[in-house]
N, C-alpha and C positions, 0 to 999 in steps of 0.2 A: 505376563508374557515377557520373556527376557531376550534382549537383543544380542548380547554377547555370551558365549559359552564359557565354561570354567577354564578352558585352555588359554584364554586370553589374559595376559598379565594386567595388573592394575595400571590405570593411567591417571595422570594429572590433567585436569581441564582448566585452561585459562581463557576466560571470556571477557571480551571488551566490546562495547557498543556505544554508538552515539545516539541510538534510538531511545527516546524517553519511554519509560514503562507506564502502562495504564492510560495511555493517551489515544488508544484506538489505532495505532500504527502497525499492529501485527508484530510487536517485538517478541512476544512469546513464540510465535510461529517461526520467526527468523532464527531464534535460538534453537528451536526443535529441529528445524531443517539442517542447520549446521552441525548440531550434535549427532543427528542420525547419520549424516554423511561421514563424519569423522569416525564414529563407532563402527559403521559398516566397513570402512576401509581397514580399521584395526582388525576386524574379524575376518577380513579377506572376502567378504560377501560382494564387494564391488572392487573394481580395479583402481589403480592410481593412474589417472589419465595424463598426468604431466609427462611430457617427453623432454629430453635433455635440451636445454637452451630456451624452453618455453617459459613465459612468465605466468600464464594462466591456462587453464584447460577445464572442460566440462565433461560430464559423464554421458554414456549412451542413453537413449530414451528408456530402455529397459531398466538401467541402473537408476535413472531419475525417478522412475515409477516406484522402485523399491525404497528409495530415500523418502519419497513423498508418503508412502504408506506408513513408514515408521514415524515420520514427523507428525502425521495425523494421530498416531497413538500417543505421542507426547502432548499434543494439544488436548486430547481427551483427558489426560491426567490433570492438566492445568485448568481446563474449562468445563469438563464434564460432557457437554454435547455441542461441540463446535461444528460449523458448516463445512469445514475443510477448504474454504476459499483461501485463507491466509497462507496455509502451508503449501497449497498448490501454486500460488503466486510466488512464494519464496523459492520453490523448487524450479519451476519452469521460467519464471520471469515474464516479461512482456505484459500482455493483457489477457484476460479470460472472461468468458460469459458464464454467469451462474444463474440457473433458472430451474426451479422445482427440484433442487438437490443435484442437478446435473452440471458438471463443470466442463466447459469446452474452451481450450486455449485458442486465442485468435491468431491468425497467421499474418505476418508482414504488417505489424502496426508500428507507427513512428514512436520515437522517444520524444516526450514532451517536457519542456522546461516548466517548472512550477515554483511558486513560493509555498512552503509548508509552514503553517503557523499554528502554534500550540497556544490556545487561549488560557491554559492552565486552570480551567474550570472543571472540577471533577464531576463525573456523571456515572450513572449506573445503567449499563446496557439493558439489564433485566427489567428495570423500572420503565425505561423508555419504550421497550418492546411491548410491555404490558399496556402502556398508555395508548400506543398505536392500535393494538388489538381492541381495546375498549372503545375507541372512537369509531373503528370500522363496524363493530357490533351495534353501536348506538345510532350511527348515521350511515348505513350501508349505501343508500342511494346517492349520498354526497361523496363518501370517501372512496368507493370502488372506482368511480371515474378518475379520481386523482391517481390511484394506483395504476390504472390502465394508461394514463398519460405518462407516468414515470417509466413504465415499461416501453412505451413508444419512444421516449427520449433515449433510453438505453439502446434500442434497436437502431434508431437513426444515428446515434453517436458511433455505434459499431460500424455502420456503413461508411461514415466519414473517415474514421480511423483506418479502415482497410483500404480506402481509396487513396489516402494520402501518400504512401510510399511510391506508387506508380505515377501519381500526379501531384507532386509537392507544391501545390498552388497556395499562395497566401490567402486565397479566398476561403479556405477551409477554416481558418481560425476564427473569423467573426461568427461562423455557424456554431462552432464549439462554445464560444463565449455566450451566445444566446441560450444554448443548452444548459450551461452553468447557471445562468440567471433563472431560467424557468424551473429547473430542477430544485434550486434553492428555495424558491417560492413554494413549490409543492411540498417540500420537506417541512417548511414552517407550518403549512396547513395540516400536515400529519401530526404536528406537535413535538417534533424533535429538534426544533430550533432553540435558540437562546439569545438573550440580548448581547452577549459577548460575540457571538457569531454574526449578528446583525451589524455590530460595530466593525467587525473585521471586513465585512462586505462594503460598508460605507467608506472605510478608510481606503481600501484598494480602488473603489469606484472613483474616488477623488483623484486618482492617478490614472484613470481610464483603464483599469484592470478589473477582471471579473473573477469572482470567488464563489465557492460553495463549501458546505461542511463535508467532512469525510468521517467515516466510522459511524458510530451510533448517534452522534449529534448531542444535543443537550449541553454543549460546551465542547471540550476536547479540541479537535483540530479542524482546520479548514485548509483548502488548497486554492491557489490563485494561478490561473493560466498565464504564462509568459510567452506570447507570440514571438517569432524570430526577430521582428522589427521593433521590439520593445527596447527603449533606450536604457543603457546602464544607469543613467541619472534617475529615471523614473523608478527603476527597481530599488535603487538605494534609498530614494525618498520614501517609497512605500514601506520598506523595511524599517526605516527610522521612525515613521509614524506608528507602525504596528508595535514596535518595541516601546514606544512612549505610552501605549495603552497597557503596558505590563505583559504583553505577549512575548513569546519566543519564536523566532523566525529563522528559517533556513532556505537557501536556494538549492534546489535539487532537481531530479528528473524522475519521470515515471515511464515505464516501458523498458527498463533496463534488463539485462540478462539475469537469470536466476542463480541458484547456488553454484559457486565456482571454486575450484581449487587454485590457490595462489602460491607461487614460489615466494620465499622470503624476500628475494630481490625485487619483487613487484610491489611490495607494500610501501605505502608512503612513510615518510619520516615521522609524521605525527602518530601513525598507527604503531610503528616500531617502538617509538618512545613510550607510548601508553602501555604496550605489552611489557617493555623492559621495566617499567615502574611497578608492575603488578607483582 
């Protein structure tokens, strides 16, 4: 299936990203979403939403759905049989619920500050998934309740996140921290943990912060929740200790907007410099 017709002139693509590849952060989906949006604009299949004087703009829901459908095709080229979660998050942003193949965007969720830590331990999603399936088949009476508990955590977490914008109480964060801890223990039971991730959780716990793995596990990345009252000194101390373990660490946010068209004037000096050097 071809996205652009023969009437479209050839284009040069310049790609720059801070996302590490192969770390379970959806870098391929981010690439596919941006590429789909750019090519659909070149083809005239979607509009240019930027108005004069605006720094950023987003497309209509209908246009976002088209971007997402083509980004999913890109993910299929890269991964073969993807879930569609990563490209959906890259397109719409925010948070979404994925259950039995159905993707539902969540409305009015807060933007959460996190530390994102790459343990730099390589892992195979295929091998990890196979290991989980084997455990479930071997010990169904033990493992199925664990899966039910993880599902319950997801549902409770969704309720808390959706309640936070209307009632931004600091009391929500200790609940989310408990969910992080319980979920991480369950994931270890499923067999997708790793000593590097245990170490990550221990380091952040020493600074009264709560972490869990993200992605397939078995290494890869972990996220650490940073409540609004977290002191800058605690964050810097945690980052320093994580880096001392040989990990790579960034402070970022989850729940941000999805694919967005930027004017050149809105780009940071760092991004403009990186693009200029390419």
